[in-house]
N, C-alpha and C positions, 0 to 999 in steps of 0.2 A: 569563809576564809578564817585561818588561824589568827588569833590575836597577836601572836609573835612575828607576823609577818607586816612589814612596812613597804610600800611600793610608791617611790617617788617620780614625779614627771608624768603622771597619767594624763594630764591635761592636754598633752599633745597629741593624744591618740583618739580614734573614734570608739564608739561604743562596742562594735564587734571586735575590735582589737583589745579593748580592756577586758572583755569577757574571756577571750583566748588567753591573755596573759595571766589573768587570775586563775584560770583553770589550771594551765601547766605549772604555775608557781605552786599552787595548792598540792597538787599531785606530787610533785617532787620534793615538796618540802617534808612530806610525810615520810619519805624515804631517808632523808637527812636526820629527821628528828629521832630515827631509830637509833642512830649512833651517837648523836649528841643532844644536849639541851641548850638551846641559845635562840637568840632573836635574829630573823632575817631582815636585812634593810636591802632594797633593790632599787636602783637608780636606773630608770628607763629613758631612752633619748631616741627621736626620731629625727633623722637627717634628712635634708632635701625634701621637705613635706610637699612644696609646690611643683616639684618636677613629676616626671613619669613615674620614676622608681624612688623609693625610700630605702635608706640605709638605717638600721635598728641597731642600736648597741645598748648593752646592759651591763652594769657594774653591781656585783653582789658582795655583800658583807654579811657573814655570821658572827655575831659577838656572842662570846661565851663568857662566864666568869674568868677563866684564865686566859684565853686566846682570841685573836681576831683573824679570821679567815677571809681572805679576798680572792675574788675571781672576775674576770670580764671577759666579753666576747661581743663580736659584731658580725652581722650578716645581712644580706639583702633580703632575707625572708625572716619574717617575725618569728615564727615557730622554731626555725633552726638556731638563730642567735639565742633565743631564751633556753632551748635545750642544751645549747653548748655551755652556757654559764651555769646552769644548773647541775650539769654533769661534772662541771671542773669543781664546783662547791663539794658536791658529794664525793668525788674522788680525793679532795683535799682533807675532808673530814675523816675519810677512811684512813689516808695515810698518815694524819698528825695524831689520831687516837688509836692506832693499831697497838695491840697489847699482846 
């Protein structure tokens, strides 16, 4: 995983979920890195851990020297929530740095 990626809150997840999170984030960060250079901070949270289903929420921030880009998403499926927030971050970077 890239040194510019920080994922907080992974202690709430099991090993299988952590591997999936790291895989999705690293592949999507490569796409974002083409547009801008900055560090990604991702806050991961798992709601209702003891119940039958869990809600996953992710809050992502990309810190560049000039700007801060924020995005958040949540869903009942881990991969869907993570793809949503990464797609929002990618769209925001394209929008903000369009020339």
